[in-house]
ZAPAVO-633412 format. One line per field, with one value per residue (C-alpha): residue number from 1; x, z, y. Coordinates in nm, 3 decimals. Layout:
num = [NUM,...];
c1 = [X,...];
c3 = [Z,...];
c2 = [Y,...];
% end
This chain:
num = [1,2,3,4,5,6,7,8,9,10,11,12,13,14,15,16,17,18,19,20,21,22,23,24,25,26,27,28,29,30,31,32,33,34,35,36,37,38,39,40,41,42,43,44,45,46,47,48,49,50,51,52,53,54,55,56,57,58,59,60,61,62,63,64,65,66,67,68,69,70,71,72,73,74,75,76,77,78,79,80,81,82,83,84,85,86,87,88,89,90,91,92,93,94,95];
c1 = [2.411,2.423,2.393,2.024,1.958,2.084,1.919,1.625,1.854,2.082,1.800,1.614,1.921,1.951,2.282,2.286,1.968,1.888,1.599,1.403,1.418,1.086,0.971,0.843,0.710,0.353,0.066,-0.077,0.261,0.424,0.668,0.829,1.192,1.285,1.169,1.268,1.236,1.227,1.476,1.200,1.104,1.468,1.520,1.197,1.331,1.488,1.857,1.815,1.831,1.856,1.766,1.538,1.307,1.037,1.271,1.295,1.356,1.035,1.219,1.426,1.321,1.363,1.235,1.573,1.616,1.753,2.128,2.210,2.034,2.217,2.550,2.488,2.398,2.721,2.927,2.763,2.837,3.201,3.248,3.099,3.329,3.633,3.534,3.512,3.861,4.002,3.862,4.024,4.356,4.329,4.268,4.561,4.793,4.709,4.826];
c3 = [-3.675,-3.891,-4.262,-4.225,-4.098,-4.429,-4.671,-4.754,-4.800,-5.029,-5.250,-5.251,-5.305,-5.652,-5.740,-6.089,-6.183,-5.937,-6.148,-6.076,-5.696,-5.526,-5.197,-4.922,-4.713,-4.775,-4.577,-4.582,-4.480,-4.238,-4.130,-4.474,-4.431,-4.788,-4.860,-5.086,-5.040,-5.299,-5.288,-5.174,-4.883,-4.765,-4.797,-4.609,-4.298,-4.021,-4.113,-4.388,-4.123,-4.272,-3.946,-4.032,-3.742,-3.877,-3.842,-3.474,-3.298,-3.095,-2.845,-2.730,-2.486,-2.641,-2.333,-2.199,-1.902,-1.957,-2.037,-1.695,-1.515,-1.724,-1.664,-1.285,-1.290,-1.488,-1.231,-0.949,-1.127,-1.193,-0.831,-0.700,-0.933,-0.808,-0.442,-0.531,-0.685,-0.388,-0.161,-0.375,-0.368,0.012,0.041,-0.193,0.007,0.332,0.186];
c2 = [2.458,2.150,2.076,1.983,2.334,2.471,2.225,2.454,2.754,2.564,2.440,2.772,2.991,2.840,3.003,2.856,3.049,3.316,3.445,3.126,3.157,3.116,3.262,3.031,3.317,3.426,3.567,3.214,3.070,3.310,3.041,3.040,3.141,3.244,3.590,3.882,4.255,4.531,4.813,5.055,4.819,4.808,5.185,5.252,5.074,5.274,5.328,5.070,4.799,4.450,4.277,3.987,4.066,3.831,3.532,3.446,3.119,3.065,2.847,3.151,3.417,3.761,3.946,4.048,4.282,4.632,4.644,4.804,4.523,4.265,4.438,4.440,4.067,3.992,4.187,3.991,3.662,3.758,3.870,3.545,3.346,3.545,3.483,3.111,3.111,3.302,3.028,2.763,2.941,2.971,2.599,2.521,2.751,2.563,2.235];
% end
């Protein structure tokens, strides 16, 4: 993250006069990243979840495999890395 990524937030946050903040999100501009929610909208969410689900990086893939599949893949990667290190240790011990 760089300062340029926060420029809009800094200008829209408007800490000196928060009552003059303006939303950039609208039905006509769904890419607008500055949005407000009423108390009732927040309370109506499941477990009052404040996840900003509408703000996703389109360049990222959010279709992740199930956690058990991911865990198995991680175990395979760690075991392969350990085998690699064991091979290196074996080579070093021969020298």
